[in-house]
C-alpha positions as CSV (number, residue, x, y, z in Angstrom):
1,X,-15.4,-28.5,16.7
2,X,-11.9,-28.5,15.4
3,X,-12.3,-26.7,12.3
4,X,-8.7,-27.4,11.1
5,X,-8.5,-30.9,12.0
6,X,-12.1,-31.2,9.6
7,X,-10.7,-29.2,6.8
8,X,-7.4,-31.7,7.0
9,X,-9.5,-34.7,7.1
10,X,-10.8,-33.5,3.5
11,X,-7.8,-32.8,2.0
12,X,-6.3,-34.1,-1.2
13,X,-2.7,-33.5,-2.2
14,X,-3.5,-33.5,-5.8
15,X,-6.0,-31.0,-5.6
16,X,-3.8,-28.9,-3.5
17,X,-1.2,-28.7,-6.2
18,X,-3.6,-27.7,-8.6
19,X,-4.9,-24.9,-6.6
20,X,-1.4,-23.7,-5.6
21,X,-0.7,-23.3,-9.7
22,X,-3.9,-21.1,-10.2
23,X,-3.2,-18.9,-7.0
24,X,0.6,-18.0,-7.2
25,X,0.6,-15.0,-4.9
26,X,0.5,-17.4,-1.8
27,X,2.4,-20.1,-0.6
28,X,1.5,-23.8,-1.4
29,X,2.3,-24.4,2.6
30,X,-1.1,-22.5,2.9
31,X,-3.1,-24.7,0.5
32,X,-4.7,-28.1,2.3
33,X,-6.7,-28.9,-0.7
34,X,-10.2,-29.0,0.0
35,X,-12.8,-28.5,-2.6
36,X,-15.1,-25.7,-3.0
37,X,-18.2,-27.9,-2.6
38,X,-17.2,-29.9,0.4
39,X,-16.5,-26.4,2.1
40,X,-19.9,-25.2,1.5
41,X,-21.1,-28.5,3.0
42,X,-18.6,-27.8,5.8
43,X,-20.6,-24.5,6.6
44,X,-24.1,-26.1,6.0
45,X,-23.9,-29.2,7.9
46,X,-21.0,-29.2,10.3
47,X,-20.2,-25.8,11.8
48,X,-22.3,-24.5,14.4
49,X,-22.8,-20.6,15.0
50,X,-20.1,-20.8,18.0
51,X,-17.6,-22.3,15.1
52,X,-18.6,-19.6,12.6
53,X,-18.0,-16.8,15.0
54,X,-14.8,-18.1,16.4
55,X,-13.4,-18.4,13.0
56,X,-14.6,-14.7,11.8
57,X,-12.8,-13.6,15.3
58,X,-9.8,-15.4,14.4
59,X,-7.8,-13.2,12.1
60,X,-5.1,-13.8,10.1
61,X,-5.8,-17.1,9.4
62,X,-3.0,-19.6,8.1
63,X,-4.7,-21.7,5.6
64,X,-6.3,-20.7,2.4
65,X,-9.2,-22.7,3.5
66,X,-9.8,-21.0,6.1
67,X,-10.2,-17.6,4.5
68,X,-12.6,-19.4,2.0
69,X,-14.6,-20.4,5.0
70,X,-14.5,-16.9,6.2
71,X,-15.9,-15.6,2.7
72,X,-18.8,-18.1,2.5
73,X,-19.7,-17.4,6.1
74,X,-19.7,-13.6,5.4
75,X,-22.1,-14.6,2.3
76,X,-24.6,-15.9,4.5
77,X,-24.4,-13.2,7.0
78,X,-28.3,-11.8,6.5
79,X,-28.2,-8.2,8.3
80,X,-26.7,-5.7,6.1
81,X,-24.7,-3.9,8.8
82,X,-23.2,-6.7,10.4
83,X,-22.2,-8.2,7.0
84,X,-20.4,-4.9,5.9
85,X,-18.9,-4.8,9.3
86,X,-17.5,-8.2,9.1
87,X,-16.2,-7.8,5.6
88,X,-14.2,-4.5,6.0
89,X,-12.5,-6.4,8.9
90,X,-11.7,-9.1,6.6
91,X,-10.4,-7.1,3.6
92,X,-7.2,-6.4,4.9
93,X,-6.5,-10.1,5.1
94,X,-7.7,-11.2,1.8
95,X,-4.5,-12.3,-0.2
96,X,-5.3,-13.6,-3.5
97,X,-8.4,-13.5,-6.1
98,X,-9.9,-16.7,-5.5
99,X,-10.9,-15.8,-1.9
100,X,-11.7,-12.2,-3.3
101,X,-14.1,-13.6,-5.9
102,X,-16.1,-15.9,-3.6
103,X,-17.2,-12.9,-1.7
104,X,-21.0,-12.2,-2.7
105,X,-23.0,-11.5,0.1
106,X,-26.5,-12.1,-0.6
107,X,-27.8,-9.2,1.6
108,X,-25.8,-6.7,-0.6
109,X,-28.2,-7.7,-3.5
110,X,-31.0,-6.9,-1.4
111,X,-29.5,-3.6,-0.3
112,X,-27.6,-2.5,-3.3
113,X,-28.7,1.1,-2.6
114,X,-26.9,1.3,0.6
115,X,-24.0,-0.6,-0.7
116,X,-23.4,1.7,-3.7
117,X,-22.6,4.2,-1.0
118,X,-19.6,2.0,-0.3
119,X,-18.2,1.2,-3.7
120,X,-16.2,4.4,-4.4
121,X,-14.0,3.9,-1.4
122,X,-13.5,0.0,-2.6
123,X,-12.5,1.5,-6.0
124,X,-10.0,3.9,-4.4
125,X,-8.3,1.5,-2.2
126,X,-4.4,0.8,-2.7
127,X,-5.4,-2.4,-1.5
128,X,-5.6,-4.8,-4.5
129,X,-8.4,-7.2,-3.5
130,X,-10.4,-4.3,-1.8
131,X,-10.1,-2.6,-5.2
132,X,-10.9,-5.8,-7.1
133,X,-14.1,-6.8,-5.0
134,X,-15.5,-3.2,-5.3
135,X,-15.2,-3.6,-9.2
136,X,-16.6,-7.0,-8.9
137,X,-19.6,-5.9,-6.8
138,X,-20.4,-3.5,-9.5
139,X,-20.4,-6.0,-12.1
140,X,-22.1,-8.6,-9.8
141,X,-25.1,-6.2,-8.8
142,X,-25.3,-3.0,-11.0
143,X,-24.9,-4.1,-15.0
144,X,-28.8,-5.0,-15.0
145,X,-31.9,-3.0,-13.7
146,X,-29.7,-0.5,-11.5
147,X,-27.1,0.1,-14.4
148,X,-26.3,3.6,-14.6
149,X,-23.6,4.8,-17.1
150,X,-21.3,6.4,-14.3
151,X,-20.5,2.7,-13.2
152,X,-18.5,2.5,-16.8
153,X,-16.4,5.4,-15.6
154,X,-15.8,4.5,-12.1
155,X,-14.2,1.3,-13.2
156,X,-12.6,3.0,-16.3
157,X,-10.8,5.8,-14.3
158,X,-9.3,3.3,-11.7
159,X,-5.2,4.1,-12.0
160,X,-4.5,0.8,-9.8
161,X,-1.6,-1.1,-12.1
162,X,-2.1,-4.5,-10.2
163,X,-2.4,-7.4,-12.4
164,X,-5.5,-8.5,-10.5
165,X,-7.2,-5.5,-10.4
166,X,-6.6,-4.9,-14.3
167,X,-7.9,-8.5,-15.0
168,X,-11.3,-7.8,-13.1
169,X,-11.7,-4.5,-14.8
170,X,-11.3,-6.4,-18.0
171,X,-13.8,-9.1,-17.0
172,X,-16.4,-6.3,-15.7
173,X,-16.2,-4.5,-19.2
174,X,-16.6,-7.8,-21.1
175,X,-19.8,-8.4,-18.8
176,X,-20.6,-4.8,-19.6
177,X,-20.4,-5.3,-23.3
178,X,-22.5,-8.3,-23.0
179,X,-25.4,-6.8,-21.0
180,X,-25.1,-3.1,-22.2
181,X,-23.6,-2.9,-25.3
182,X,-24.9,0.3,-26.5
183,X,-23.5,2.2,-23.5
184,X,-20.2,0.5,-23.3
185,X,-18.9,0.2,-27.1
186,X,-18.0,3.9,-26.8
187,X,-15.3,3.3,-24.1
188,X,-13.7,0.7,-27.1
189,X,-14.1,3.2,-30.1
190,X,-12.7,6.1,-28.4
191,X,-9.8,4.4,-26.6
192,X,-11.4,5.5,-22.9
193,X,-9.7,2.1,-21.2
194,X,-6.3,1.4,-20.1
195,X,-4.5,-0.4,-23.4
196,X,-3.9,-3.7,-21.4
197,X,-7.7,-3.6,-20.0
198,X,-8.8,-2.5,-23.5
199,X,-7.2,-5.5,-25.1
200,X,-7.8,-8.4,-22.4
201,X,-11.8,-6.7,-22.3
202,X,-12.2,-7.5,-26.2
203,X,-10.4,-10.9,-25.7
204,X,-12.9,-11.9,-23.0
205,X,-15.7,-10.5,-25.2
206,X,-14.7,-12.4,-28.0
207,X,-14.8,-15.8,-25.8
208,X,-18.2,-15.1,-24.3
209,X,-21.2,-16.7,-25.7
210,X,-23.2,-13.6,-24.6
211,X,-21.7,-11.6,-27.5
212,X,-23.2,-12.2,-31.0
213,X,-21.0,-13.1,-33.9
214,X,-21.7,-9.7,-35.5
215,X,-20.5,-7.8,-32.0
216,X,-17.4,-10.1,-31.8
217,X,-16.6,-9.3,-35.6
218,X,-16.6,-5.4,-34.9
219,X,-14.7,-6.1,-31.3
220,X,-11.9,-7.5,-33.6
221,X,-11.7,-4.2,-35.6
222,X,-11.2,-2.1,-32.3
223,X,-8.1,-4.2,-31.4
């Protein structure tokens, strides 16, 4: 099928304008205006395997929604090696936070031990969204049963000064405070974080329902 024609049939101009304000790093002309649930339905009910493969091979994409479809297709690839290979091919073409943050491949959770070997290279990348994605994977997969103190250090030591990297660092540390308070709080007590990340992490943690009132009160003293 003609994927682009299908996407345009689902477009909402008002939604395109809304998304354009949320993603200032891409041109408004590259946004069709298709809601994410409809993109998921497109993958599930409309695209066949050939359509999906053609989309994965057709880089770079012209439209934001094509990139989102690409990310969602990657999420469903069951074979770990294939998923990683397709993801790495896609990484240089990710141009905004929304596409980056919709990448959560199911097979990566099942093979978190193997994925962990890839994370350091992601974090060291000078590409904004590759680095952001590495932090996101640590937040998604390694703050619960598989947590290790060193992951906090990995993220704290990132020196990439890009806004969208620092925002993900802040999101990571706010989540770490909620899930691993006793291990994480020392990073705020001893000033181990970039000042901007320190302040933004505290802000996000205070806004979180997962942080207790007592913890929020203490965090306010560390601003």
